[in-house]
C-alpha positions as CSV (number, residue, x, y, z in Angstrom):
1,M,0.1,-0.1,-0.1
2,K,1.3,3.5,-1.0
3,I,0.4,6.8,0.6
4,K,-0.1,9.7,-1.7
5,G,1.8,12.8,-0.6
6,I,3.5,11.0,1.9
7,R,6.2,13.8,2.9
8,W,3.4,16.1,4.1
9,W,2.3,13.6,6.7
10,M,6.1,13.3,7.9
11,V,6.2,17.1,8.4
12,S,2.9,17.1,10.3
13,L,4.6,14.5,12.5
14,V,7.7,16.9,12.7
15,A,5.2,19.5,13.7
16,A,3.6,17.2,16.4
17,G,7.1,16.6,18.0
18,L,7.6,20.5,17.9
19,I,4.3,21.1,19.9
20,I,5.2,18.9,22.6
21,N,8.8,20.1,22.7
22,Y,6.7,23.9,23.2
23,L,4.5,22.6,25.8
24,A,6.9,21.0,27.8
25,R,9.3,24.6,28.0
26,N,6.1,26.5,28.3
27,T,4.3,24.3,31.2
28,L,6.6,25.9,33.5
29,S,5.5,29.9,32.6
30,V,1.9,29.1,33.5
31,A,2.3,27.1,36.2
32,A,4.7,29.7,37.8
33,P,2.6,31.3,40.6
34,T,0.9,28.0,42.1
35,L,4.2,26.3,41.5
36,M,6.5,29.2,43.4
37,K,3.9,29.1,46.5
38,D,4.0,25.3,46.9
39,L,7.7,25.1,46.6
40,H,8.2,28.3,48.7
41,M,10.1,29.7,45.7
42,T,11.3,33.7,45.8
43,T,11.3,35.2,42.2
44,A,15.4,35.0,42.7
45,Q,14.8,31.5,42.5
46,Y,12.6,31.0,40.0
47,A,14.6,33.4,37.6
48,H,17.5,30.6,38.3
49,V,15.5,28.0,37.2
50,V,14.4,29.9,33.8
51,V,18.0,30.6,33.5
52,A,19.1,27.0,34.2
53,W,16.8,26.0,31.0
54,Q,18.1,28.8,28.8
55,L,21.7,28.2,29.4
56,C,21.7,24.4,28.9
57,Y,19.4,24.9,25.8
58,A,21.8,27.5,24.3
59,F,25.0,25.6,24.7
60,M,23.8,22.2,23.7
61,Q,22.2,23.4,20.1
62,P,25.3,22.9,18.2
63,V,26.0,19.3,20.2
64,A,22.8,18.2,19.6
65,G,22.9,19.4,15.9
66,Y,26.2,17.5,15.7
67,L,24.9,14.1,17.2
68,L,21.9,14.1,15.1
69,D,24.2,14.7,12.2
70,T,26.3,11.6,13.1
71,V,23.7,9.0,14.2
72,G,21.0,10.3,12.1
73,T,17.4,11.9,12.2
74,K,15.3,9.0,13.1
75,I,17.6,7.4,16.3
76,G,18.6,11.1,17.2
77,F,15.2,13.1,17.0
78,A,13.6,9.9,19.2
79,A,16.3,9.8,21.7
80,F,16.3,13.6,22.4
81,A,12.3,13.5,22.5
82,L,12.0,10.8,24.8
83,A,14.7,12.4,27.1
84,W,13.0,15.9,27.0
85,S,9.6,13.8,28.3
86,L,11.4,12.3,31.0
87,A,12.8,15.2,32.3
88,C,9.7,17.0,31.8
89,A,7.7,14.5,33.7
90,A,10.5,14.3,36.4
91,A,10.0,17.9,37.2
92,A,6.9,17.0,39.0
93,W,8.6,15.2,41.9
94,S,10.9,18.4,42.7
95,T,10.7,19.3,46.1
96,D,12.5,22.9,45.8
97,W,14.1,25.1,43.3
98,R,17.2,23.5,43.1
99,G,15.6,19.9,42.2
100,L,13.4,22.0,39.7
101,A,16.5,23.8,38.2
102,F,18.2,20.6,37.5
103,F,15.4,18.9,36.3
104,R,14.5,22.3,33.6
105,G,18.4,22.1,33.1
106,L,18.2,18.6,31.5
107,L,15.0,19.5,29.8
108,G,17.0,22.4,28.1
109,I,19.7,19.8,27.2
110,A,17.3,17.7,25.5
111,E,15.1,20.2,23.7
112,A,17.9,21.8,22.1
113,A,17.6,19.0,19.4
114,G,14.1,20.0,18.4
115,I,14.6,22.5,15.5
116,P,17.5,21.3,14.3
117,A,16.2,17.9,13.9
118,G,13.1,19.4,12.3
119,V,15.2,21.1,9.9
120,K,17.3,17.8,9.2
121,A,14.1,15.9,8.5
122,T,12.4,18.7,5.9
123,S,15.7,18.8,3.9
124,E,15.8,14.8,3.5
125,W,12.1,14.8,2.9
126,F,11.7,18.0,0.5
127,P,12.8,18.9,-2.6
128,A,14.4,22.4,-2.5
129,K,11.5,24.2,-4.2
130,E,8.9,23.0,-1.4
131,R,11.4,23.0,1.7
132,S,10.5,26.5,2.9
133,V,7.0,25.6,2.7
134,A,7.7,22.7,5.0
135,I,9.6,24.4,7.1
136,G,7.0,27.0,7.6
137,W,4.4,24.0,8.5
138,F,6.5,22.5,10.9
139,N,7.7,25.8,12.6
140,I,4.2,26.4,13.8
141,G,4.6,23.7,16.4
142,S,6.5,26.2,18.5
143,S,3.5,28.5,18.3
144,I,0.9,26.1,18.9
145,G,2.9,24.8,22.0
146,A,2.8,28.3,23.8
147,L,-0.9,28.4,22.9
148,L,-1.7,24.9,24.5
149,A,0.4,25.3,27.7
150,P,-2.2,27.8,29.6
151,P,-5.5,25.4,28.9
152,L,-3.2,22.6,29.8
153,V,-1.8,23.9,33.1
154,V,-5.3,25.4,34.2
155,W,-7.1,22.2,33.4
156,A,-4.5,20.3,35.6
157,L,-4.7,22.8,38.6
158,L,-8.7,22.6,38.4
159,H,-8.6,18.6,38.6
160,G,-5.7,18.2,40.6
161,Q,-2.2,19.7,41.0
162,W,0.5,21.5,39.0
163,Q,2.5,18.5,38.8
164,W,-0.3,16.7,36.2
165,A,0.9,19.2,33.4
166,F,4.1,17.8,33.8
167,V,3.4,14.6,33.9
168,I,1.3,14.5,31.0
169,V,3.4,16.5,28.6
170,G,6.1,14.1,29.5
171,V,3.6,10.9,28.6
172,A,2.4,12.8,25.4
173,G,6.4,12.8,24.4
174,V,7.1,9.4,25.1
175,V,4.1,8.2,22.9
176,W,5.4,10.1,20.2
177,S,8.8,9.2,20.4
178,A,7.5,5.7,19.7
179,L,5.7,6.9,16.9
180,W,8.6,8.9,15.6
181,M,10.6,5.4,15.7
182,L,7.8,3.2,14.0
183,L,6.8,5.7,11.4
184,Y,10.0,7.9,10.0
185,K,12.3,6.6,7.6
186,H,14.6,8.5,4.7
187,P,12.4,8.7,1.4
188,R,15.0,6.2,0.0
189,H,13.7,3.5,2.5
190,Q,10.0,4.2,3.2
191,K,7.8,1.5,1.7
192,L,4.7,3.4,1.8
193,L,6.3,6.2,-0.4
194,S,5.5,5.7,-4.2
195,D,8.1,5.4,-6.7
196,A,7.1,8.6,-8.3
197,E,7.1,10.7,-5.4
198,R,10.2,9.4,-4.0
199,D,11.9,10.4,-7.3
200,Y,10.0,13.9,-7.3
201,I,11.6,14.5,-3.7
202,L,15.0,13.4,-4.6
203,S,15.2,14.6,-8.0
204,G,14.7,18.1,-6.8
205,Q,17.2,17.9,-4.0
206,E,20.8,19.5,-4.4
207,A,23.8,17.2,-4.4
208,K,24.9,17.7,-1.0
209,H,21.6,16.5,0.4
210,S,20.8,13.5,-1.7
211,D,24.8,12.5,-1.6
212,D,25.3,10.2,1.4
213,G,29.1,10.5,1.1
214,A,28.7,14.3,1.3
215,P,31.7,15.9,3.5
216,R,31.0,17.1,7.1
217,R,33.2,19.7,8.5
218,S,34.1,20.5,12.0
219,W,32.6,23.0,14.1
220,A,36.1,25.0,13.9
221,A,36.2,24.6,10.1
222,M,32.5,25.6,10.2
223,L,33.1,28.6,12.3
224,R,35.6,29.9,10.2
225,S,33.0,29.6,7.0
226,R,31.7,32.6,5.5
227,N,28.2,31.0,5.2
228,F,27.9,30.4,9.0
229,W,28.2,34.0,9.7
230,A,25.5,34.4,7.3
231,I,23.1,32.5,9.4
232,G,25.0,33.2,13.1
233,I,25.0,37.1,12.8
234,P,20.9,37.4,11.6
235,R,20.4,34.9,14.5
236,I,22.0,37.2,17.2
237,L,20.3,40.0,15.6
238,S,16.7,38.5,15.2
239,E,16.0,36.2,18.1
240,P,15.8,39.3,20.7
241,A,12.7,40.1,19.2
242,W,11.1,36.6,19.6
243,Q,12.2,36.2,23.0
244,T,11.1,39.9,24.1
245,F,7.6,39.0,22.7
246,N,7.4,36.1,24.8
247,A,8.5,37.4,27.9
248,W,7.4,40.9,27.9
249,I,4.2,41.5,25.9
250,P,1.6,40.7,29.0
251,L,3.4,43.1,31.2
252,Y,4.0,45.8,28.4
253,M,0.0,45.5,28.0
254,M,-0.3,45.6,31.9
255,T,1.9,48.4,32.9
256,E,1.9,50.8,29.5
257,R,-1.4,50.1,28.3
258,H,-3.3,49.6,31.5
259,M,-5.2,46.3,30.6
260,N,-6.7,44.3,33.2
261,L,-6.2,40.9,33.4
262,K,-9.3,39.8,31.4
263,E,-8.1,42.1,28.4
264,I,-4.8,40.5,29.0
265,A,-6.2,37.3,28.8
266,L,-8.3,37.9,25.7
267,Y,-5.6,39.8,23.7
268,A,-1.8,38.4,24.8
269,W,-2.4,35.2,22.3
270,M,-2.9,37.3,19.1
271,P,0.4,38.2,18.3
272,F,1.4,34.3,18.6
273,L,-1.4,33.4,16.4
274,A,0.0,36.1,13.9
275,A,3.4,34.4,14.2
276,D,1.6,31.0,13.4
277,I,0.3,32.9,10.2
278,G,3.9,34.2,9.4
279,C,5.3,30.4,9.6
280,V,2.9,29.4,7.2
281,L,2.7,32.2,4.8
282,G,6.3,33.0,4.8
283,G,6.9,29.6,3.7
284,Y,4.8,30.0,0.7
285,L,6.4,33.3,-0.2
286,S,9.6,31.9,-1.2
287,P,8.2,29.7,-4.3
288,L,5.9,32.6,-5.0
289,F,9.1,35.0,-5.4
290,H,10.6,31.9,-7.4
291,K,8.1,32.1,-9.9
292,Y,7.0,35.4,-10.5
293,A,10.3,37.6,-9.5
294,K,12.0,35.4,-11.7
295,V,14.8,34.9,-9.4
296,S,16.5,31.4,-8.1
297,L,15.2,29.6,-5.0
298,F,17.9,31.0,-3.1
299,T,17.5,34.4,-3.8
300,S,13.7,34.1,-3.0
301,R,14.4,32.9,0.8
302,K,16.4,36.3,0.8
303,M,13.8,38.2,-0.3
304,V,11.5,36.4,2.3
305,F,13.5,37.5,5.1
306,V,14.0,40.9,3.6
307,F,10.0,41.2,3.8
308,G,9.8,40.0,7.2
309,A,12.6,42.1,8.4
310,C,10.7,45.1,6.7
311,C,7.2,44.3,8.7
312,M,9.0,44.6,11.9
313,V,8.8,48.5,11.0
314,G,5.1,47.7,12.7
315,P,6.2,47.0,16.4
316,A,8.7,49.8,16.1
317,C,5.5,52.4,15.6
318,V,4.1,50.9,19.0
319,G,4.8,54.1,20.7
320,L,3.1,56.0,18.1
321,V,-0.2,54.9,18.9
322,A,-2.8,55.8,21.6
323,S,-4.9,53.0,21.5
324,P,-4.0,50.3,23.6
325,Y,-5.9,47.6,20.3
326,A,-3.9,49.5,17.8
327,A,-0.9,48.7,19.8
328,V,-1.9,44.9,20.2
329,A,-2.2,45.0,16.2
330,L,1.3,46.3,15.7
331,L,2.3,43.7,18.2
332,C,1.0,41.1,15.7
333,V,2.5,42.4,13.0
334,G,5.9,41.9,14.8
335,G,4.9,38.1,15.6
336,F,4.2,37.9,12.1
337,A,7.2,39.4,10.8
338,H,9.7,37.5,12.8
339,Q,8.4,34.1,12.2
340,T,8.2,35.1,8.6
341,L,12.1,35.9,8.6
342,S,13.0,33.0,11.2
343,G,11.8,30.1,8.6
344,A,12.9,32.0,5.7
345,L,16.4,31.8,7.7
346,Y,16.0,27.8,8.4
347,S,15.8,27.4,5.0
348,I,18.5,29.3,3.9
349,T,20.3,27.4,6.6
350,S,19.2,24.1,4.7
351,D,20.2,25.5,1.5
352,M,24.1,26.3,2.2
353,F,24.9,23.0,4.6
354,G,24.7,19.5,3.4
355,K,23.0,16.6,4.1
356,N,25.5,15.4,7.1
357,E,25.9,19.1,8.6
358,V,22.7,20.9,8.3
359,A,21.6,19.9,11.8
360,T,25.1,21.2,13.1
361,A,24.5,24.4,11.4
362,T,21.2,25.0,12.9
363,G,22.3,24.1,16.2
364,M,25.0,26.5,16.1
365,G,23.1,29.1,14.9
366,G,20.5,28.6,17.3
367,M,23.0,28.8,20.2
368,A,24.2,32.2,18.6
369,G,20.8,33.4,18.5
370,Y,19.9,32.4,22.6
371,L,23.1,33.9,23.6
372,G,22.3,37.1,22.0
373,A,18.7,37.0,23.2
374,A,19.8,36.4,26.7
375,A,22.4,39.2,26.4
376,F,19.6,41.8,25.1
377,T,17.0,40.4,27.7
378,A,19.5,41.2,30.8
379,L,19.8,44.6,29.1
380,F,16.1,45.3,28.6
381,G,15.4,44.4,32.1
382,V,17.4,47.2,32.9
383,L,16.7,49.8,30.1
384,V,12.9,49.6,30.3
385,T,12.9,51.2,33.4
386,Q,14.6,54.1,32.2
387,V,14.0,54.9,28.4
388,G,10.4,52.7,28.3
389,Y,9.6,50.1,25.7
390,S,9.0,52.0,22.8
391,P,12.2,52.8,21.9
392,L,13.3,48.9,22.8
393,F,11.0,47.9,20.1
394,V,12.7,50.5,17.3
395,V,15.9,49.0,18.3
396,L,14.4,45.3,17.6
397,A,13.3,46.5,14.2
398,V,16.8,47.9,13.6
399,F,18.4,44.6,14.6
400,D,16.4,42.7,12.0
401,I,16.9,45.0,9.2
402,I,20.6,44.8,9.7
403,A,20.2,41.1,9.7
404,A,18.7,41.4,6.4
405,G,21.3,43.1,4.9
406,V,23.7,40.9,6.7
407,V,21.7,37.9,4.8
408,C,22.0,39.3,1.4
409,W,25.7,40.3,1.4
410,L,27.1,37.1,3.1
411,A,24.9,34.1,2.4
412,R,25.9,32.2,-1.1
413,S,24.5,28.7,-1.8
414,G,27.3,27.3,-3.7
415,D,25.2,24.7,-5.2
416,R,22.7,24.7,-7.9
417,V,19.4,22.9,-7.5
418,R,18.3,20.4,-9.7
419,E,14.5,20.8,-10.9
420,P,12.3,17.9,-10.3
421,Q,11.6,15.8,-12.5
422,L,7.8,16.3,-13.1
423,V,7.1,14.3,-15.9
424,A,7.3,11.1,-14.0
425,V,4.6,12.4,-11.0
426,S,1.3,11.9,-11.1
427,P,-1.4,14.7,-9.8
428,G,-2.0,13.0,-6.5
429,V,1.6,13.3,-5.3
430,R,1.9,17.2,-5.8
């Protein structure tokens, strides 16, 4: 039995894994008020718990990417997912902030593989012309996970204790790991894949993604390469925006726009819904630019990044509007903008790095981005009380525009994409 369009089922499986990944990391922040009371934690101690996850996640990303490139997508992703699931569930048995920090650190180490594994899987399962669309679809898992965390935690609190939320997410991750091991195979070995779709996928990939013997450089060699800095510098410049939106939007609405808790509950999720739209729409923009602007696929990725960076002008104007609802709308533009350019940068990474190093490159870029975000967050916490939010939103927009310039200047594909052999593909494959 053959399944038509199975590559889209594969990217759905990746997205499900990312949803659980982000559920595990966001459950803590939603449960924080009750959890802090039960464990007798101070705000400073809670901050230590958060930092434990951030640092472990940041420094583990290149290691996780390297391990994925070494052992392969199937075994690597399943092993990391099983590890983060057990770490998430184990946090339910924490008795103080030190134990919780330990388990959250383990969670950060394991979760670092999520995005590199997703990019690697899409580079295996999709021809170059569809890869940005696939990355856009699996990247919505990050926002959906953030959206599902609040109702899950509230349900756990109403029907038991906060610990239940951690255990439920952990069990879901174990189930997903088993499904991944059962269902995921490389297109060359997937028996449910039709010959026509297999040819369509493999014939549309660059040589560096279709060649099992493609070279793999060391971390040091990659750090010396122009293409790494073409993604590393933009990650450092663009990641602060996303982390700022995640950490500061509710507080901004309350302190600057004087919204009450009910209004925050009604509107704070909207920028993340817009981010989901940016993930998907941004993925489709690349093939549209490729077709109608008559540019190469690689150039079309750069155009999407520039488009997203220009849209960051929206949140930069948040200080110019008097209405809190207009401010929310501009923040929605910001969420859309960031995920649009973020997905484009993942596509650019998959275009520039080969089969045996794409996860490593993604992880190294992720580490650079999270370290940049951590540095900006530290400054944000100090400066927001002195200059306010509006100038800092302007800075974030300027960062992204500079990042777009860096991508356009430094990024080089270095490989011609082979056009898929469409004559062999039946209409049901597309």
